[in-house]
Backbone bond lengths (Angstrom), bond angles and torsions (degrees), N, CA, C in turn:
res aa  C-N    CA-C-N  psi(-1)  N-CA   C-N-CA  omega(-1)  CA-C   N-CA-C  phi
1 M - - - 1.486 - - 1.504 112.57 -
2 Q 1.320 115.63 -7.79 1.482 120.47 -177.64 1.514 112.62 -59.41
3 S 1.376 114.33 -37.58 1.510 117.75 -177.21 1.524 110.60 -66.89
4 L 1.306 123.08 -16.94 1.447 125.98 178.88 1.484 113.62 -98.05
5 E 1.320 117.14 8.82 1.467 122.07 -175.75 1.480 113.74 -58.79
6 H 1.357 115.11 -38.51 1.492 118.32 -173.69 1.561 111.17 -112.98
7 K 1.333 113.96 22.68 1.433 118.39 -179.39 1.514 112.85 -90.97
8 V 1.309 116.50 139.12 1.518 121.67 174.99 1.462 107.47 -130.04
9 I 1.360 117.52 131.07 1.457 121.11 178.41 1.524 108.75 -99.71
10 V 1.315 115.67 136.34 1.468 124.03 -174.27 1.553 107.21 -109.92
11 Y 1.329 116.84 112.51 1.504 119.14 -169.18 1.532 110.44 -120.86
12 D 1.365 111.77 164.78 1.447 121.25 177.03 1.538 109.65 -76.48
13 D 1.300 120.58 97.27 1.450 119.15 -175.19 1.517 114.91 -80.67
14 A 1.394 116.13 5.89 1.404 120.57 169.75 1.549 111.79 -92.80
15 C 1.356 114.44 -1.99 1.468 120.94 -177.03 1.519 109.62 -111.18
16 P 1.364 118.41 111.75 1.459 120.90 179.69 1.534 114.32 -56.01
17 M 1.300 117.56 -35.00 1.454 119.78 177.62 1.549 111.00 -65.60
18 C 1.307 118.60 -41.67 1.433 122.05 177.62 1.507 110.84 -65.07
19 Q 1.308 116.22 -42.31 1.452 123.57 176.70 1.546 109.73 -56.72
20 A 1.303 116.68 -44.18 1.477 122.46 -172.60 1.499 111.01 -70.67
21 Y 1.350 118.38 -47.92 1.467 116.24 -175.24 1.517 114.16 -78.07
22 T 1.362 116.71 -28.67 1.494 116.51 175.91 1.558 106.90 -73.69
23 A 1.267 118.88 -34.59 1.509 119.50 177.23 1.507 110.96 -64.72
24 G 1.367 114.68 -35.93 1.459 121.03 175.61 1.528 111.07 -62.02
25 F 1.272 117.83 -40.77 1.495 121.50 177.60 1.500 110.55 -61.75
26 I 1.353 116.13 -42.96 1.467 120.23 177.74 1.536 112.83 -64.49
27 K 1.321 112.74 -48.54 1.486 118.25 -175.28 1.548 111.32 -63.40
28 A 1.365 113.89 -37.84 1.503 119.25 177.57 1.495 115.67 -73.07
29 G 1.348 113.80 -9.07 1.465 117.42 -177.48 1.487 114.71 81.06
30 W 1.351 117.08 13.45 1.497 121.01 177.90 1.528 112.35 -73.74
31 L 1.360 112.98 -33.04 1.499 117.09 176.46 1.531 105.62 -135.87
32 K 1.313 114.51 156.40 1.472 119.90 -178.98 1.577 109.91 -95.98
33 E 1.298 119.05 -22.23 1.460 119.95 -170.58 1.511 113.04 -145.05
34 R 1.298 118.35 143.13 1.430 123.27 168.85 1.496 109.51 -140.05
35 R 1.302 116.77 152.18 1.489 121.31 -179.10 1.564 106.94 -133.66
36 G 1.342 114.54 135.18 1.454 119.86 174.98 1.537 110.62 -85.07
37 F 1.283 116.46 144.81 1.442 120.60 -177.10 1.534 111.83 -63.65
38 A 1.328 117.61 -31.30 1.471 120.38 -177.81 1.578 108.92 -66.45
39 N 1.269 118.45 -27.30 1.448 120.66 -175.61 1.535 113.96 -118.18
40 V 1.350 115.69 11.22 1.482 118.11 -177.90 1.511 113.50 -70.22
41 S 1.315 115.50 146.23 1.468 118.91 -176.74 1.535 110.39 -74.04
42 P 1.330 120.51 147.44 1.488 121.92 175.22 1.491 113.73 -53.18
43 E 1.363 115.90 -34.70 1.462 120.08 -177.31 1.539 110.81 -65.88
44 L 1.319 114.29 -43.19 1.475 118.16 180.00 1.541 110.18 -70.73
45 L 1.321 113.44 -40.63 1.478 119.22 -177.61 1.611 109.65 -61.72
46 A 1.312 116.30 -32.86 1.424 120.61 179.77 1.569 112.59 -67.97
47 K 1.295 116.46 -18.53 1.462 121.58 -176.97 1.526 113.14 -83.63
48 I 1.292 117.25 -13.06 1.462 120.67 -172.60 1.521 108.53 -117.61
49 D 1.371 117.99 157.81 1.428 124.12 173.80 1.510 106.07 -82.99
50 F 1.316 118.26 101.37 1.451 122.56 -172.66 1.513 112.08 -61.95
51 D 1.284 118.14 -40.58 1.489 120.44 -177.11 1.519 109.45 -65.58
52 R 1.311 117.15 -40.18 1.439 120.08 177.36 1.526 109.29 -70.45
53 A 1.325 118.62 -41.14 1.456 122.41 -177.73 1.487 113.38 -62.12
54 R 1.360 120.37 -25.50 1.421 121.42 176.61 1.513 113.10 -67.79
55 H 1.365 116.93 -18.00 1.429 119.24 -179.76 1.534 113.43 -118.39
56 E 1.318 117.73 -15.02 1.480 122.64 177.31 1.509 107.65 -136.09
57 I 1.241 118.39 115.44 1.486 125.06 -173.44 1.530 107.83 -57.53
58 P 1.336 119.10 129.51 1.462 123.46 -179.09 1.543 113.53 -90.26
59 L 1.279 116.77 141.29 1.498 124.35 172.10 1.491 106.63 -120.55
60 L 1.316 115.32 111.82 1.519 121.28 -175.46 1.465 111.89 -102.89
61 D 1.358 114.88 132.64 1.447 120.13 174.08 1.549 105.18 -91.30
62 T 1.308 117.20 108.81 1.446 121.69 -176.88 1.524 115.19 -68.68
63 K 1.356 115.47 -13.82 1.498 118.73 176.94 1.485 113.10 -90.50
64 T 1.314 116.44 -40.72 1.490 118.52 -177.38 1.509 112.24 -101.11
65 G 1.361 119.45 -17.23 1.456 121.86 -176.13 1.528 114.51 83.82
66 E 1.328 115.61 -1.89 1.497 116.34 -179.55 1.466 112.76 -73.58
67 V 1.291 118.37 141.74 1.457 124.73 -176.68 1.514 109.66 -119.97
68 T 1.281 120.71 128.72 1.471 125.33 173.33 1.495 107.13 -113.62
69 Y 1.379 116.21 142.08 1.449 120.70 -173.57 1.520 112.04 -121.34
70 G 1.299 114.27 154.76 1.461 123.60 168.12 1.513 115.56 55.89
71 L 1.315 113.93 -129.45 1.450 120.28 -177.17 1.498 111.93 -59.96
72 S 1.381 115.62 -35.73 1.420 120.94 -177.04 1.546 110.47 -62.75
73 A 1.326 112.32 -39.43 1.506 119.62 178.68 1.489 110.18 -64.61
74 L 1.339 117.35 -47.32 1.477 121.50 -178.14 1.513 110.26 -65.63
75 F 1.337 115.46 -40.51 1.479 119.23 -179.50 1.555 108.98 -65.52
76 L 1.315 117.16 -36.43 1.455 118.83 179.00 1.481 111.88 -65.56
77 I 1.346 118.72 -42.85 1.466 123.33 179.78 1.474 111.24 -64.05
78 I 1.378 116.01 -51.45 1.498 119.40 -175.48 1.518 109.95 -69.90
79 G 1.354 115.54 -41.01 1.483 119.67 -178.15 1.516 109.61 -62.37
80 E 1.309 121.51 -39.69 1.449 121.74 179.29 1.531 111.75 -66.43
81 R 1.332 117.87 -32.12 1.436 119.17 179.57 1.551 110.69 -86.23
82 M 1.309 116.70 -30.87 1.454 121.21 -177.94 1.561 107.77 -128.06
83 P 1.283 118.99 81.07 1.414 124.96 -173.77 1.529 112.12 -61.97
84 I 1.301 118.83 -16.41 1.427 120.31 178.68 1.514 113.24 -65.26
85 F 1.352 116.42 -24.59 1.459 123.69 179.03 1.501 114.17 -84.32
86 K 1.298 119.11 -9.20 1.458 121.45 -175.97 1.522 114.74 -59.28
87 P 1.336 117.30 -44.92 1.481 118.09 176.04 1.555 113.53 -58.85
88 L 1.382 114.28 -35.85 1.407 118.30 179.97 1.520 110.71 -68.75
89 F 1.353 116.72 -45.22 1.446 120.97 178.54 1.574 112.17 -62.93
90 R 1.250 118.23 -27.72 1.487 120.69 179.48 1.534 113.88 -85.76
91 S 1.346 115.22 -11.45 1.488 119.10 -179.06 1.558 111.21 -64.05
92 R 1.300 113.59 147.79 1.466 118.53 -178.46 1.532 114.64 -71.61
93 W 1.304 116.63 -22.99 1.453 119.31 -173.87 1.552 111.28 -94.41
94 F 1.346 118.28 -26.00 1.465 121.15 -170.87 1.535 112.95 -69.74
95 R 1.342 114.12 -45.44 1.497 118.76 179.07 1.509 112.64 -61.41
96 P 1.366 119.16 -50.05 1.504 118.80 177.63 1.539 113.16 -60.61
97 L 1.325 114.93 -28.15 1.510 117.65 176.36 1.466 113.37 -73.05
98 L 1.337 118.00 -33.99 1.480 121.68 -177.72 1.505 112.14 -91.06
99 Y 1.349 120.68 -21.41 1.426 125.83 -173.24 1.521 112.31 -57.98
100 P 1.332 119.14 -48.56 1.501 119.53 178.94 1.521 114.08 -58.65
101 L 1.312 115.66 -37.31 1.452 120.72 -179.84 1.578 106.65 -66.70
102 Y 1.293 117.69 -45.47 1.482 120.63 178.83 1.532 110.15 -60.03
103 Q 1.350 117.85 -39.99 1.463 122.46 -178.36 1.505 108.51 -65.79
104 I 1.332 118.35 -47.33 1.458 122.60 176.87 1.519 112.43 -52.21
105 I 1.277 115.50 -47.02 1.471 119.91 -175.66 1.562 109.67 -73.98
106 T 1.325 120.44 -42.71 1.463 122.15 -175.53 1.541 111.46 -69.25
107 Y 1.312 117.29 -38.30 1.454 120.21 178.27 1.534 113.63 -75.81
108 N 1.288 116.03 -21.40 1.501 119.19 -178.72 1.531 112.63 -116.78
109 R 1.360 118.05 15.16 1.415 120.79 -172.36 1.559 112.80 -60.42
110 R 1.287 117.85 -34.49 1.490 118.85 -179.99 1.503 110.22 -79.95
111 I 1.290 121.47 -24.96 1.463 124.36 174.34 1.538 106.71 -73.80
112 I 1.316 117.97 -44.64 1.465 121.04 178.99 1.496 113.27 -59.78
113 A 1.385 113.77 -46.49 1.481 120.11 -174.83 1.523 111.52 -85.88
114 G 1.327 118.53 -15.05 1.460 121.64 -177.47 1.518 113.47 68.85
115 S 1.336 114.28 33.47 1.460 118.25 179.90 1.532 111.38 -102.27
116 G 1.353 114.55 163.66 1.453 118.80 -174.36 1.498 112.27 -124.23
117 T 1.262 118.36 -161.44 1.507 123.53 177.33 1.462 112.64 -71.05
118 P 1.289 120.52 136.24 1.483 120.88 179.16 1.537 108.49 -66.19
119 K 1.323 120.57 149.22 1.422 123.77 -176.84 1.543 110.71 -73.63
120 T 1.309 119.66 -28.78 1.386 121.09 178.64 1.553 111.30 -138.66
121 G 1.303 115.34 163.37 1.470 118.20 175.24 1.548 112.09 82.74
122 C 1.289 111.58 -165.38 1.493 123.69 -175.22 1.530 109.11 -75.86
123 D 1.349 117.80 134.21 1.426 121.09 176.20 1.528 109.20 -108.72
124 C 1.351 115.64 119.38 1.499 118.33 -175.24 1.500 109.62 -106.81
125 A 1.347 118.10 37.50 1.452 120.24 179.15 1.515 111.53 -59.60
126 P 1.309 116.56 138.89 1.506 120.13 -178.95 1.484 108.90 -75.80
127 D 1.309 115.39 158.11 1.483 120.22 173.52 1.502 109.93 -64.17
128 V 1.350 117.50 160.96 1.436 122.82 173.84 1.554 104.59 -86.82
129 N 1.281 116.02 111.28 1.465 125.78 177.15 1.536 107.69 -100.89
130 L 1.335 117.02 105.58 1.462 123.21 -174.81 1.550 111.37 -56.43
131 F 1.280 115.97 -40.51 1.483 119.30 -178.51 1.489 111.10 -63.58
132 Y 1.332 113.99 -53.72 1.494 117.87 -177.52 1.491 112.66 -70.54
133 R 1.314 118.15 -28.12 1.501 123.21 177.28 1.518 108.18 -65.91
134 W 1.303 117.36 -51.49 1.482 120.75 -176.93 1.525 110.01 -71.87
135 L 1.284 118.48 -31.34 1.482 120.08 178.04 1.528 107.41 -66.96
136 Y 1.327 117.84 -44.61 1.463 120.71 177.31 1.544 110.93 -59.82
137 I 1.312 117.08 -49.03 1.457 121.98 178.27 1.540 113.08 -53.48
138 S 1.383 111.65 -47.85 1.462 117.18 -179.27 1.487 111.61 -61.70
139 L 1.342 117.97 -45.89 1.522 122.40 -176.70 1.506 107.43 -66.69
140 A 1.369 119.48 -41.80 1.439 119.86 -179.11 1.475 113.00 -64.70
141 V 1.354 117.51 -42.05 1.464 121.01 179.47 1.564 110.80 -66.20
142 M 1.300 114.23 -43.24 1.528 117.69 178.23 1.492 108.89 -62.96
143 G 1.353 118.40 -40.24 1.468 119.24 -178.90 1.491 110.15 -66.89
144 G 1.352 118.12 -45.43 1.455 121.94 177.45 1.535 111.96 -59.56
145 A 1.342 116.70 -42.33 1.460 118.47 179.91 1.508 111.79 -65.86
146 A 1.308 117.03 -39.14 1.470 121.33 179.83 1.500 110.34 -62.28
147 L 1.369 116.99 -39.51 1.422 118.36 -179.24 1.554 115.05 -78.39
148 S 1.310 119.29 -31.81 1.422 122.11 -178.18 1.498 113.84 -94.78
149 F 1.285 119.75 -20.42 1.539 121.96 -176.10 1.503 111.46 -57.90
150 P 1.369 119.59 -47.11 1.517 115.89 -178.77 1.500 112.76 -58.10
151 I 1.305 118.93 -32.04 1.489 120.87 -177.84 1.547 107.83 -77.71
152 W 1.335 115.08 -42.52 1.480 118.79 178.88 1.512 110.09 -66.60
153 E 1.342 119.67 -35.43 1.456 122.51 -176.32 1.498 111.60 -64.49
154 Q 1.292 117.42 -26.25 1.471 122.76 -178.32 1.549 111.14 -71.00
155 G 1.335 115.09 -12.65 1.448 118.75 173.67 1.532 112.49 77.88
156 R 1.308 115.78 11.82 1.481 117.42 -179.98 1.511 114.03 -74.56
157 M 1.283 119.24 151.41 1.426 125.13 -172.70 1.542 109.12 -62.58
158 A 1.362 118.08 -41.43 1.465 119.92 -177.98 1.504 110.03 -62.44
159 G 1.337 118.56 -43.60 1.451 122.01 -179.69 1.483 110.92 -64.98
160 N 1.278 120.00 -43.55 1.443 126.00 178.39 1.548 111.16 -61.25
161 T 1.331 116.24 -42.41 1.498 122.48 177.93 1.494 108.45 -59.62
162 F 1.365 116.18 -45.00 1.463 121.42 -177.50 1.520 111.10 -59.93
163 I 1.335 116.32 -48.08 1.441 121.57 -176.84 1.508 111.15 -67.65
164 I 1.293 115.24 -45.21 1.509 119.45 -177.54 1.520 110.43 -65.58
165 S 1.340 119.87 -34.80 1.403 123.40 174.94 1.497 113.09 -59.58
166 H 1.319 116.70 -45.83 1.442 119.76 179.20 1.529 112.61 -72.13
167 L 1.276 118.83 -34.94 1.468 120.08 175.79 1.549 110.29 -65.84
168 A 1.320 116.07 -37.75 1.458 119.83 -179.48 1.547 109.65 -65.89
169 I 1.306 116.95 -39.91 1.457 121.30 176.42 1.516 110.84 -62.48
170 L 1.320 115.75 -42.11 1.448 121.93 -177.94 1.491 112.16 -57.42
171 L 1.344 117.58 -30.06 1.493 120.43 178.23 1.506 113.58 -61.90
172 A 1.316 117.57 -22.15 1.442 121.76 176.06 1.487 115.99 -61.85
173 V 1.364 116.60 -14.97 1.477 121.33 178.83 1.509 110.42 -59.03
174 V 1.311 117.50 -26.46 1.486 120.30 179.91 1.569 111.84 -68.54
175 F 1.299 116.72 -23.69 1.462 118.81 -170.78 1.546 113.30 -107.04
176 V 1.327 117.04 -23.03 1.486 119.38 -175.10 1.535 109.53 -80.09
177 P 1.346 117.44 145.57 1.471 117.94 179.23 1.523 114.17 -71.07
178 K 1.336 118.71 -36.14 1.456 120.20 -176.94 1.506 108.31 -99.13
179 R 1.267 114.91 80.25 1.486 122.62 -171.66 1.531 112.08 -70.24
180 L 1.343 115.66 -37.65 1.455 116.38 177.58 1.514 113.00 -69.24
181 D 1.313 116.74 -37.51 1.477 121.17 175.78 1.579 107.95 -65.38
182 F 1.282 116.13 -42.24 1.471 121.20 179.65 1.529 110.59 -57.05
183 A 1.360 115.70 -47.76 1.425 121.70 178.64 1.498 113.35 -58.62
184 G 1.325 115.77 -39.78 1.478 120.81 178.17 1.533 112.69 -67.17
185 H 1.388 113.42 -42.14 1.527 116.57 177.84 1.510 109.95 -68.54
186 W 1.316 118.09 -38.05 1.452 119.81 -179.74 1.542 110.93 -63.21
187 A 1.283 116.67 -44.35 1.421 122.68 178.47 1.559 111.23 -59.94
188 T 1.337 115.25 -42.01 1.497 122.49 179.14 1.510 107.88 -61.93
189 V 1.333 119.02 -49.95 1.454 122.30 -174.31 1.593 106.41 -67.63
190 F 1.276 117.63 -38.81 1.446 119.27 179.08 1.517 114.30 -63.73
191 L 1.317 115.48 -39.42 1.452 120.14 177.13 1.570 111.26 -70.15
192 G 1.290 116.42 -42.27 1.460 119.57 -178.88 1.533 113.26 -65.77
193 T 1.322 114.18 -43.66 1.452 118.62 -179.96 1.533 113.06 -73.39
194 S 1.309 115.50 -31.41 1.510 118.88 176.16 1.464 109.49 -65.30
195 F 1.318 118.27 -40.96 1.439 121.07 174.93 1.495 113.86 -57.80
196 V 1.306 116.24 -47.26 1.499 121.29 177.90 1.516 109.40 -61.53
197 L 1.320 116.55 -44.10 1.468 119.62 -177.84 1.557 111.33 -61.55
198 R 1.338 116.02 -33.03 1.466 122.68 -174.98 1.565 110.21 -80.88
199 V 1.327 119.20 -38.02 1.445 120.95 -167.88 1.519 111.94 -99.68
200 M 1.371 120.06 -21.60 1.428 120.47 -176.78 1.514 113.70 -64.88
201 P 1.357 118.97 130.19 1.437 120.25 178.26 1.541 108.88 -75.67
202 G 1.311 116.60 173.12 1.445 120.15 179.28 1.527 114.48 100.48
203 G 1.286 118.47 -168.83 1.396 122.68 -179.69 1.485 113.68 -72.44
204 E 1.341 117.06 162.25 1.464 121.40 -176.13 1.525 111.30 -66.25
205 W 1.299 118.33 -34.41 1.434 121.36 178.89 1.489 113.78 -71.24
206 L 1.350 115.31 -34.31 1.457 121.34 177.21 1.529 107.74 -65.69
207 A 1.388 117.90 -47.50 1.390 120.69 179.06 1.529 115.02 -63.09
208 A 1.320 114.36 -40.71 1.469 119.87 177.47 1.526 110.42 -65.98
209 G 1.319 116.60 -40.97 1.472 119.81 179.89 1.524 112.42 -64.80
210 L 1.366 117.17 -40.74 1.452 121.54 178.54 1.553 110.43 -66.63
211 A 1.364 114.04 -38.40 1.487 118.26 179.94 1.495 110.86 -65.96
212 L 1.353 117.90 -45.12 1.414 122.13 -179.89 1.568 111.25 -68.54
213 G 1.358 115.60 -33.39 1.432 119.68 174.71 1.582 112.47 -64.55
214 L 1.316 113.78 -42.21 1.428 117.47 175.48 1.532 110.00 -62.76
215 G 1.336 117.77 -43.71 1.466 123.24 179.96 1.498 109.65 -57.55
216 G 1.352 118.48 -44.09 1.437 123.65 179.03 1.519 110.38 -57.74
217 W 1.303 115.85 -47.35 1.457 123.08 -179.41 1.481 110.97 -61.52
218 M 1.389 116.88 -43.97 1.456 121.44 -177.92 1.567 110.22 -64.75
219 W 1.346 114.23 -39.95 1.427 116.01 -178.80 1.518 111.71 -73.98
220 W 1.303 118.37 -29.41 1.466 122.44 175.20 1.515 108.80 -56.72
221 R 1.323 115.84 -45.43 1.447 122.38 -178.53 1.593 112.74 -72.23
222 R 1.324 117.62 -21.76 1.429 121.22 -171.48 1.536 114.80 -109.43
223 W 1.303 119.34 -15.94 1.448 119.30 -169.08 1.531 112.51 -60.65
224 D 1.302 118.11 -37.61 1.464 119.40 179.85 1.535 113.56 -70.83
225 K 1.377 116.59 -10.94 1.477 117.76 -178.62 1.543 110.72 -85.46
226 V 1.290 117.85 -3.17 1.502 116.57 -177.67 1.539 109.05 -113.54
227 W 1.320 119.00 10.73 1.446 122.25 178.05 1.519 111.86 -111.82
């Protein structure tokens, strides 16, 4: 762990997912320090490539000034704590295999998490990458359909209500200004609620009610992001 003594990770503090896993690194003792972009000092910000850092999380060595980005930064942290994974992280096939998943998440992290622009400080929002946005939407919709289709196929009222509710919300894409963002949020809500519908124990109406309740809460947090 000595090599991480002077490392500080700079994360998107408007993203709950980024907050969670960087906090996990600190709590587990894998890192000693993290800084959110919204409150980062100008001196530290000047040491990193901000445009790259918006898409690949930076890990700065405050002693040497060296900056590691993205998967390399995560591999460095995990590999130092769990050396057994170092050969895997160094392999030629593993990084190319994981890189597309990392890109899908990093370019769509605020869509997935339903977060917006920070009220103050530096905003490190990623660019809108059409390829990775539509890839995420496609995967989320296919995942949601695979989870909910068996229930809908049975022709039960609860399953039909669930599907019709989501399709009715999708019609709003005609009226909202940020249609691509809306499609991403819709796909996220559809995937999340389909998962709940599929795994929740109890009666079908209970599962459908909980799924739709979750969907309502998710949309409550997201609706202002599409206007």
